[in-house]
Backbone bond lengths (Angstrom), bond angles and torsions (degrees), N, CA, C in turn:
res aa  C-N    CA-C-N  psi(-1)  N-CA   C-N-CA  omega(-1)  CA-C   N-CA-C  phi
1 M - - - 1.450 - - 1.528 110.98 -
2 R 1.324 115.33 -41.45 1.468 120.10 -179.06 1.527 110.69 -64.06
3 K 1.317 116.98 -36.88 1.459 121.92 179.25 1.534 110.57 -63.83
4 I 1.324 117.90 -40.14 1.458 122.21 179.73 1.528 109.95 -66.17
5 V 1.329 116.86 -42.95 1.459 121.07 178.92 1.527 109.83 -62.00
6 T 1.310 117.72 -42.76 1.461 122.21 179.12 1.530 110.36 -61.70
7 I 1.303 117.54 -43.39 1.463 121.70 179.73 1.526 110.50 -64.93
8 V 1.321 117.88 -42.03 1.463 121.51 179.72 1.528 110.30 -64.72
9 V 1.329 117.44 -43.44 1.466 120.99 178.84 1.525 109.94 -63.57
10 F 1.316 118.08 -44.91 1.460 122.00 179.35 1.525 111.16 -61.51
11 A 1.327 117.13 -43.98 1.462 121.07 -179.91 1.531 110.85 -64.60
12 T 1.325 117.06 -37.95 1.463 121.00 178.11 1.524 110.80 -65.59
13 L 1.315 117.48 -44.83 1.462 121.09 178.04 1.527 111.21 -63.41
14 L 1.308 116.81 -40.56 1.461 121.34 179.44 1.534 110.99 -64.73
15 A 1.315 117.24 -41.87 1.466 120.85 178.52 1.528 110.60 -66.18
16 G 1.320 117.45 -38.58 1.465 121.00 178.02 1.513 111.76 -65.53
17 A 1.326 117.42 -41.07 1.464 121.06 178.39 1.525 111.13 -65.49
18 A 1.300 117.31 -38.33 1.470 120.56 178.38 1.520 110.15 -65.87
19 G 1.310 117.91 -36.29 1.459 121.48 177.97 1.514 111.68 -66.72
20 L 1.326 118.05 -36.38 1.458 121.20 178.10 1.518 111.29 -66.40
21 Q 1.303 117.79 -37.75 1.453 121.38 -179.83 1.529 111.19 -71.36
22 A 1.309 117.88 -26.23 1.459 121.05 -177.11 1.534 112.38 -79.10
23 Q 1.343 117.80 -12.78 1.457 119.99 -179.84 1.518 110.33 -67.47
24 E 1.330 115.70 143.73 1.454 120.93 179.26 1.512 110.50 -76.35
25 H 1.320 115.55 151.80 1.460 121.25 176.33 1.515 109.22 -68.75
26 R 1.321 116.72 129.61 1.458 121.27 178.00 1.513 108.11 -111.81
27 G 1.315 116.16 146.70 1.457 121.06 178.72 1.512 110.69 111.76
28 P 1.337 116.48 -176.06 1.455 119.97 179.23 1.525 111.16 -72.91
29 K 1.311 115.35 150.64 1.465 120.92 175.90 1.524 106.93 -142.57
30 V 1.314 116.58 119.71 1.463 120.85 -175.01 1.529 110.53 -93.39
31 E 1.329 115.46 137.79 1.467 122.52 171.43 1.518 106.86 -125.48
32 I 1.326 116.18 127.65 1.462 121.49 -179.38 1.514 108.38 -120.91
33 S 1.339 116.29 127.12 1.462 120.27 178.43 1.521 108.46 -76.78
34 G 1.304 117.58 112.39 1.460 121.73 -179.75 1.513 112.23 61.50
35 D 1.315 118.49 88.42 1.460 121.16 -174.87 1.532 113.53 -74.71
36 R 1.317 118.12 -3.05 1.466 121.77 177.22 1.526 109.26 -136.12
37 F 1.338 115.08 148.55 1.453 120.68 175.70 1.518 108.11 -150.77
38 D 1.333 117.08 123.42 1.463 121.99 178.27 1.520 108.03 -93.30
39 I 1.318 116.35 111.69 1.461 121.17 -177.04 1.529 111.09 -74.20
40 G 1.331 116.41 -16.39 1.461 120.46 178.90 1.525 111.85 79.60
41 K 1.325 116.14 -160.80 1.463 120.77 179.72 1.522 109.43 -88.37
42 I 1.337 115.87 133.18 1.461 120.83 176.61 1.525 108.51 -132.84
43 V 1.298 115.53 155.75 1.455 121.55 179.79 1.528 108.66 -75.13
44 Q 1.335 116.16 137.55 1.454 120.97 179.96 1.534 109.93 -55.94
45 G 1.316 116.01 134.95 1.457 121.40 -179.11 1.521 113.06 93.60
46 T 1.313 117.95 -13.18 1.463 122.06 178.18 1.527 109.11 -82.97
47 Q 1.312 116.15 136.31 1.456 119.89 178.95 1.524 109.25 -86.11
48 A 1.319 116.28 130.39 1.460 121.36 178.26 1.521 108.41 -122.12
49 T 1.308 116.99 135.91 1.463 121.14 -179.92 1.522 110.54 -134.97
50 H 1.304 114.58 157.38 1.467 122.23 173.37 1.522 106.89 -151.67
51 T 1.297 117.75 141.12 1.459 122.09 -179.19 1.522 109.73 -108.10
52 F 1.332 115.34 127.90 1.459 122.02 173.50 1.520 107.89 -104.53
53 E 1.312 117.01 134.22 1.461 120.57 176.22 1.521 108.27 -89.36
54 V 1.323 116.20 120.60 1.461 122.71 179.33 1.519 107.50 -112.10
55 R 1.324 115.90 126.76 1.464 120.57 -176.42 1.524 110.00 -131.23
56 N 1.311 116.65 138.09 1.457 122.57 174.74 1.524 108.09 -94.29
57 T 1.320 116.93 111.57 1.465 120.54 179.12 1.522 111.12 -102.15
58 G 1.328 116.63 7.76 1.460 120.85 178.18 1.506 111.95 -85.72
59 D 1.325 115.37 -171.48 1.460 119.79 -176.99 1.529 112.67 -112.53
60 E 1.336 116.97 13.15 1.459 122.30 174.69 1.526 108.23 -135.00
61 P 1.345 118.40 159.96 1.469 120.67 -178.39 1.532 112.69 -59.80
62 L 1.320 115.51 141.76 1.459 122.81 176.96 1.525 107.95 -101.99
63 V 1.330 117.05 125.83 1.457 122.04 -179.86 1.523 108.13 -113.49
64 I 1.335 116.75 120.55 1.466 122.19 176.78 1.515 106.26 -102.91
65 E 1.318 116.82 112.94 1.456 121.09 -174.06 1.521 113.64 -96.82
66 R 1.316 117.94 -27.86 1.468 119.27 -176.15 1.531 109.15 -152.73
67 V 1.329 116.09 136.07 1.466 122.18 176.50 1.521 106.83 -126.69
68 Q 1.327 116.68 132.15 1.457 121.37 179.45 1.524 110.03 -128.13
69 P 1.332 117.52 122.20 1.463 119.56 174.61 1.521 109.92 -72.86
70 S 1.296 116.79 155.18 1.471 119.47 177.81 1.512 110.32 -115.60
């Protein structure tokens, strides 16, 4: 009897864990086209720019509070 109870409890926990994994991600999700770009060597005083496309593919607003170049 104890073995059957153990199997039922294990199967219930396993089914619950599988259900948690099947849930969709909620909230913002950022996608950046090419997260790195090497500008190479430039002459001092020359302005160099590059545009990164940032897209929110989540289901809630994405807030970008701080950006730091490296």
